C-alpha positions as MATLAB code, in Angstrom:
seq = 'MNRIKLFDTHTHLHDEWFDEDREQVIADAHNSGVELMVDIGTDLQSSRDALALAEKYDFIYAAVGFHPHDASDYNEEAEKELIKLWNHPKNLAIGEIGLDYHYDYSPREVQKAVFIRQMELARQLGKKVIIHSREATEDTLNILKMFPDVKGVLHCYSGSLETAKILIKMGYHLSFTGVVTYKNAAKSIEVVDWMPIEMLMAETDSPYLTPVPFRGKRNDSSKVNLVVEKLAEIKGLSYEEMAKITFDNAVKFFGLDKEITDEE';
ca = [
      89.287   51.529   85.507;
      87.132   54.316   84.071;
      88.954   57.584   83.660;
      87.686   60.598   86.022;
      86.101   63.106   83.650;
      86.129   66.756   84.351;
      84.515   69.868   82.905;
      86.023   73.253   82.987;
      82.589   75.414   82.545;
      84.564   78.945   82.155;
      87.823   79.370   80.499;
      89.511   82.008   78.186;
      91.861   79.839   76.012;
      91.623   82.464   73.353;
      93.363   84.827   75.682;
      96.826   86.245   74.665;
      98.308   84.614   77.609;
      98.041   81.372   75.665;
      99.426   82.874   72.395;
     102.735   81.031   72.433;
     101.346   77.505   73.810;
      97.821   77.246   73.311;
      97.748   73.964   71.662;
      99.988   72.257   73.997;
      97.898   73.839   77.052;
      94.721   72.429   75.511;
      96.110   69.055   74.805;
      97.704   68.692   78.336;
      94.310   69.746   79.829;
      92.376   67.123   77.794;
      95.135   64.431   78.368;
      94.879   64.914   82.129;
      91.135   64.289   82.222;
      89.362   67.544   81.244;
      86.833   66.157   78.767;
      85.148   69.259   78.202;
      85.589   73.091   78.033;
      83.695   76.245   77.694;
      85.784   79.156   76.133;
      84.141   82.359   77.163;
      84.076   85.343   75.155;
      83.914   89.014   76.402;
      83.575   91.217   73.358;
      82.958   90.750   69.772;
      86.452   89.663   68.685;
      87.092   87.325   71.775;
      83.668   85.882   71.022;
      84.788   85.258   67.356;
      88.215   83.697   68.681;
      86.178   81.360   71.278;
      83.966   79.988   68.454;
      87.207   79.476   66.232;
      88.457   77.065   68.913;
      85.242   75.448   69.419;
      85.260   74.812   65.577;
      88.844   73.337   65.694;
      88.599   71.291   68.817;
      85.448   68.733   69.376;
      85.632   68.965   73.075;
      85.678   72.594   73.296;
      82.579   74.632   73.287;
      81.884   78.462   73.370;
      79.878   81.130   74.788;
      79.450   84.486   73.328;
      78.595   87.819   74.865;
      79.921   91.199   76.137;
      81.487   91.525   79.249;
      80.573   94.631   81.289;
      84.132   95.866   80.975;
      83.155   96.110   77.351;
      79.769   97.349   77.360;
      80.648  100.532   75.809;
      81.585   99.070   72.642;
      78.328   97.255   72.137;
      76.245   98.736   69.407;
      73.601   97.598   66.811;
      76.191   96.314   64.303;
      77.893   94.262   67.064;
      74.632   93.057   68.238;
      73.637   91.910   64.638;
      77.018   89.921   64.418;
      76.407   88.397   67.934;
      73.026   87.136   67.016;
      74.690   85.119   64.179;
      77.337   83.930   66.744;
      74.746   82.697   69.265;
      72.893   80.855   66.649;
      76.282   78.910   65.976;
      75.805   74.993   66.867;
      78.946   75.221   69.156;
      77.579   78.277   71.058;
      76.220   76.847   74.430;
      75.254   80.319   75.955;
      75.050   84.149   76.034;
      78.106   85.386   78.177;
      80.052   86.524   80.055;
      77.537   89.323   80.707;
      76.479   91.099   83.745;
      77.970   94.118   86.138;
      81.458   95.112   87.188;
      81.399   98.040   89.870;
      84.803   97.225   90.881;
      86.780   98.735   87.971;
      83.903  100.534   86.233;
      85.643  100.285   82.778;
      82.150  101.115   81.327;
      79.788  103.627   82.845;
      77.230  101.871   85.229;
      74.162  102.839   83.084;
      75.780  101.563   79.936;
      76.645   98.349   81.852;
      73.012   97.935   82.986;
      71.535   98.704   79.651;
      73.910   96.433   77.834;
      73.135   93.499   80.404;
      69.481   93.980   79.880;
      69.668   93.882   76.315;
      71.591   90.767   76.335;
      69.039   89.114   78.749;
      66.284   90.047   76.619;
      68.047   88.368   73.461;
      68.734   85.433   75.848;
      64.895   84.954   76.576;
      64.172   85.440   72.849;
      66.801   82.977   71.578;
      66.054   80.559   74.438;
      69.719   80.923   75.686;
      71.296   80.146   79.083;
      73.183   82.996   80.527;
      76.694   83.145   82.185;
      76.777   85.926   84.688;
      79.657   88.160   86.189;
      78.708   90.234   89.036;
      81.432   92.053   90.975;
      80.505   94.661   93.511;
      76.993   94.866   92.072;
      74.745   92.334   93.806;
      71.543   94.636   94.207;
      71.476   95.623   90.652;
      72.312   92.115   89.392;
      69.481   90.451   91.139;
      66.970   93.261   90.143;
      68.087   92.570   86.573;
      68.034   88.906   86.822;
      64.442   89.210   88.386;
      63.146   91.067   85.362;
      63.720   87.766   83.346;
      62.343   84.895   85.488;
      62.102   82.538   82.479;
      65.875   82.883   81.503;
      68.352   80.530   83.387;
      71.931   80.510   83.827;
      75.168   80.464   86.319;
      76.848   83.071   88.349;
      80.348   82.334   87.217;
      83.044   82.726   90.053;
      80.633   83.052   92.504;
      81.886   85.277   95.582;
      78.785   86.644   97.012;
      77.227   86.078  100.517;
      75.198   83.016  101.472;
      71.878   85.177  101.564;
      72.456   86.006   98.058;
      73.249   82.593   97.217;
      69.956   81.347   98.585;
      67.958   84.028   96.479;
      69.980   82.974   93.419;
      69.357   79.205   93.946;
      65.651   79.857   94.520;
      65.477   81.469   91.420;
      67.155   78.605   89.547;
      70.533   79.752   89.153;
      73.596   77.574   89.109;
      76.675   78.599   91.071;
      80.252   78.100   89.767;
      83.510   78.137   91.725;
      86.941   78.868   90.772;
      90.390   78.623   92.599;
      89.374   81.274   94.830;
      87.829   78.556   96.944;
      91.115   77.230   97.923;
      92.540   80.598   99.133;
      92.890   81.399  102.674;
      90.187   84.049  102.713;
      87.690   81.915  101.173;
      85.429   81.497  104.176;
      82.461   82.971  102.486;
      82.726   80.622   99.332;
      83.411   77.647  101.534;
      80.126   78.582  103.615;
      77.991   78.878  100.367;
      79.460   75.459   99.012;
      78.788   73.814  102.264;
      75.291   74.822  102.325;
      74.212   74.794   98.363;
      72.299   72.028   96.819;
      74.749   69.766   95.144;
      72.950   69.654   91.875;
      73.310   73.452   91.279;
      77.069   73.200   91.648;
      79.606   73.694   88.979;
      83.423   74.190   88.817;
      85.567   76.319   86.471;
      89.150   77.667   86.165;
      88.306   81.226   84.799;
      91.960   80.665   83.301;
      94.385   82.361   82.803;
      93.120   84.081   86.121;
      92.499   82.840   89.643;
      94.849   80.072   89.642;
      94.383   77.594   92.764;
      96.672   76.930   95.468;
      99.405   75.609   95.343;
      99.950   77.477   92.028;
      98.534   81.012   92.991;
     100.509   83.611   91.285;
     101.200   81.696   88.126;
      99.150   81.258   84.814;
      96.084   79.213   85.221;
      94.990   76.800   82.825;
      92.133   74.057   82.248;
      94.216   71.329   83.684;
      94.035   72.864   87.302;
      90.262   72.430   87.454;
      91.022   69.274   89.256;
      92.161   71.400   92.351;
      88.762   73.292   92.497;
      86.924   69.992   92.165;
      89.241   68.536   95.022;
      88.333   71.444   97.194;
      84.693   71.322   96.540;
      84.795   67.581   97.485;
      86.447   68.256  100.802;
      83.926   70.975  101.656;
      81.040   68.510  100.832;
      82.638   65.514  102.512;
      82.744   63.575   99.303;
      85.426   61.856   97.497;
      87.146   63.583   94.632;
      85.613   60.908   92.211;
      82.277   61.700   93.544;
      82.607   65.324   93.133;
      84.380   65.099   89.650;
      81.190   63.268   88.589;
      78.635   65.403   90.244;
      80.166   68.677   88.839;
      80.694   66.900   85.150;
      76.973   65.637   85.244;
      75.875   69.069   86.213;
      77.652   70.851   83.598;
      76.354   68.506   80.919;
      72.957   68.846   81.955;
      73.292   72.789   82.106;
      74.518   73.155   78.954;
      72.230   70.664   77.361;
      75.000   68.507   76.071;
      73.250   65.387   77.404;
      72.398   63.726   74.228;
      75.918   64.467   72.588;
      77.767   62.937   75.391;
      75.551   59.672   75.506;
      76.071   59.529   71.600;
      79.772   59.523   72.213;
      79.903   56.923   74.785;
];
């Protein structure tokens, strides 16, 4: 019987929450069927750390970028190093980038300027983008529309069906976390139910957003199966079907088709 393959498209394995047992967490996730993981940087140091993990494990890849929380730290010197990191063979995308008006850890004008700059570089370098958007829908959409030739994914999608339709039309994928298992997830469920299945991806965003029934505990990549399980339920598919769909979608999105074929 073929093993069910899962792909955690967004995790923060480098996070300090994993400092005491990182290797065991990674091994447990991989042994449980998580064939591939993308570790996501949010600033210069975490981007370096993500690539270090990607170099250590053949099944881990990285995405490098400045999160809106850290936009104030973005400068010319940081950009020079980022460009080197973006050209690393195990870096798959520019991210996590975008806007966060919930916390406003960086001023909004700074967030927008840094988001636009990283989108410009994504276009120049031919990279996909991983987008964070919280309470900033209008500005996020306006900036994405400035770059119609750049494609990407809205990670941890929590927006409306109306916004989802705009994003899908623009060619963006939508990725869902353990939030889809929560009692107040009606909006996310509506979007998943509607959206084209070929644009759907799964993630944990670990160590955050732990799915039910483990909500309140530290999240990790091994729990992506619970997200896939819920997506399958919403779409009226079997778990095995949804695992294959989300795995194949992510492999194609990140351009790993040839590598996976070669390994098999």
